[in-house]
N, C-alpha and C positions, 0 to 999 in steps of 0.2 A: 702706367701706360706701358705697354710691349713696345720694344723697338722694333723699326723697320715698317715700310709701307706694307709688305706683304701681310703683317699682322692684322690688317683691318679685316673686319667681315662685313658681309652684306647684309643689311636689315632693311625692313620696309620703312616708307615714311611714317606710317601709322605707329610702328614699333618704336622708332627714333622719337616721335614726339612724345610717347608715353615715358621714354627714358628721361627726357628733358625735365630740368626742374621747373614746376609751374609756381609762379609766384605774381608779383605785382609790380614788375618792371615798368608796365604802362598803366598802372592804376589811375583812374580818373581821366585818362586821356581819351581824345576821340579822333578816328582816323578816317579819311577817305582813300579807298584803294581801288585804282581803275585797273581793268583787266583782271577782276577778282574772282570770275566765275570759275577758272581753272588754273592749273600750272602754279606758278611763282605767286600770282595774286591770291589764289585761294589757299595757298599754304601759308601766306603772310596772314592773311585775315585771321585763320584758325590761331597762328602763334599770338598775334596781337591781342586776341580775345583771351587766351590762356593766360595772358601776362595782365588782364585787367581792363584792357580798352573796350571801347564801343566802335563798331566798324560800319561804315557805309561800303557795301559790295557794290561796286559800279561796274557795269558791263554792258555790253550790246547784246550778249547771248542771254535771252530773257528767261527760258526755262531753265537752262544751266545756273544761271546767277541767282535765280529764286530759290532753287533747291540748295545752293550752297548756304545762302542766309538762312534758310529754314533749319538747315542742319547745325548752324552755329547758335541758334537759339535768339533769346530777347536781346543780346548784345549786339546783333547784326540786323541791318536792313538792307534789301536790294533796292538800287535804283537804277533804272535803265540809262545808259550813257553812251552815246556814240562820241568819242573823244575827239573827232574832227570838227564835232560842232560846239563852238564855244559856249553857248547857251545851254547845252546839255551838261557840260562841265560845271558851270555855274550852279545848275540844278542840282548836281549830287552834292556840291559844297553847302548849298543853301538847306539841303536835306540834313546834313550833319548839324548844322547850327540850329536848325528849327527843332529837331529832335532832342539834341543833347546840350544844345547852349554854347558851343564852341567848336573849335577845330585846332587840334594839336598836331596832327601828322597828316600831311598829303603825299600819297606814293602814287607817282606818276608811272605806271608799270604798263599799261596796255601796249600791244604791239603786234606786228606781223613780219614775216620774211620780206615780202615786199617785191619790187621789181629786181629781175635776175638777168643774167646774161653778160656778154662782154660789153665794154664801155661803147663799142661801136653799134651794138645791136640793142642797148636798153631802150625801151619804150618810154617816150617822154611823159605820157599820161600816167603810166604805171609809177615812174619816178615821183611825179608830183604827188600822187596818192600816197606813196610811200612816206614821203617827207611829212605830208599832212598827219598821217597816223603816228609816226614815230617821233617827230620833232615839234610840230605846232601844238599837238596835244600837250606836250611837256610845258610850252609857253603858256597855254591856257590854264592848266593846273596850277602853275606856280604864279601866275599873275593873279588869279582870283583867290588862291590860298592866302597869298601875301596881304591881300586886302584885309582878311579877317585876322590873320596872325599879328600883323604890324600893330593893329588896335589893341589885341591882347598883350603885345609886349613879349610873346614866346611863340614857338612854333619849330617844327622841324618839316623841311620839304625833301623828299627823297625820289630821285627819278632812275629808272633802270637803262643804263647804258649797255655795254657790252665789252669784252676783250677785243672785239673789233673796232670798238672806238678808241682803243689806246695803241694798237699796232696795226700794221697794214696786212692784207691777204686773209683775213678770216671772215669776211662776208661780202656778199654782194655789194655792188658800189653805192646804190641808194642807201642800203641799210648802214653800211660803214660811214657814209657821210653824216647821216642823222645820228648815229650813236657817238660819232666823234664831236658833233655840235653839241649834243647833251653835256658832255664833259666840259666845254667851254662855257656854255649857258649857265651850268651848275657854278662854276666859279665866279662868272659875272654876278649873278643873283646873290651868291654868298657874300661877295665884297660889298654890295649894297645893303643887303638886310642884316649882316651880322651885327652892325651897331645898334640895330632896333630889336635884337633879342631872337631873330629869326635865322635858323641855320639851314643850309641847303647843300646837300651831298647827293653823291650818285654812287651805284652799285655796278660793277663790271662783271656779270657772270660769265663763267667758262663754258665749257660743254655740257651744260645741263641737257638732257635728252629733249630735243625740239625738233620740229619739222625741218629747220635749217640744216642742222648737223646731220640728221638722218639722211637727207637728199644727197648731201656730198659724200657721206660714207658709203652708202649703199644704192643711191638712185631712186629711193622710194621714202617720200615724206612720212610715210607712217611707220617706217621701221626703226621706231624708237629703241629697240632692242640692240640694234647695231652700236648705237652711240653708247649705251650702257656697257656693252660688251666691251668696247674699246677702252672706256674708263676703269673697268675692273683689271684688264689685262695691264694697263698702265700705272694706275694708281693704287691697286688693291682692292678698290670698291667702286661702285658707280656713284656719280653725283646725283643728286635729286632737288626738286624745289625747295625742301626744308634747309638746304645749305644756304640759298639766296635769303629765305624768309628769316633765318636767323641773323643774318646781316642787316637785313632791313630792320628787324626788332632792335639791334643794338643802335643803329644810327637813329631810330625813333625815341630811344630811351634817354633819360638823363645822363645815363652812363656815358653817352657821347656829347655831352654839354659843351666840351671844347673842341668838338670836331667840326669844321666849317669849310665848304669847299674843296672836299676830299672826294675822290673816287676810289671807292673800295674795290679792288680786284679780288673776285672769289673765284679762282680757277685751277687751284691745286698746282700753280707753277705752270700752266700751259703757255701763258703769254711769254715766258722767257725763252721759248724756243721758236719764236717767229711764226709767220703765217704761210699760207699757201695759195697759190693762184686759182686752185679749184674752187675755193669759195667765191672768188671774184666773177668767174666765168660760167658757173654751173648753170646748166640749163634746167628750168623749172617753171612752174607757174604759180601765180599769186596764191598764197596761203591764207585762207579766211580773214576777213576783217576784224580786227581788234581781239585776235587770239593773244593769250597771255604770255608776257615774258619771254619772248624768243631771244636767244642770246648768241 
């Protein structure tokens, strides 16, 4: 490996996926991934299947979710899932057990930017909606996955938090509150379920190009290239969804058999430099319901 950050080169997600060693790290395992129609969720579904898993692609985006599942082949099934509806989450889990007879991995990944603005101006209804999508969905997924996994005596629950969940000033208030709560809930579930053979961990992504980071850097939620360019200038290459998908793959696999209650920060050291009040007070609108893996 060449020395120095500047030695990194930029390659596409597809090219990097081809370079990764394909194998059987998840051979025989069955996973449900919420928010799997795009972004981190879609990348994770692909990586899981490349390593031998069967995957339920769960998302509220019907056309996109079905296309992702079709592209992934017979190892994937699409299930419409509004993660704010507990029964819909149950339906995704039941689809896994009905189709493949078990559930080994629950990846609670769906999310939105949510309510924005200063604490004085944050809309209460938007706040509650944000908590419903980002936090309550994790409770639903973990609760019903646990019911299957405890009976099996094994399983891995993974939830997408954020570096905004481990330090302040890197996200809007509702987003930060929810992502911080995921870290605490992960520890609490891990303490309960660990003795029963079920692990629970979280991932805290850094500045993966998303609407949240784009609106702060450029004022335009669609300008993902601004985020990528900042990462290239700072770290030598842009981050992408595959970085987080590979972290999820590790936590889902037996390689992480002794990892429980942990929040894996994947940000290339971004969180060691502190936050910014711009994220907390940024003016923006709600960004789509159940878009995937915002960080």
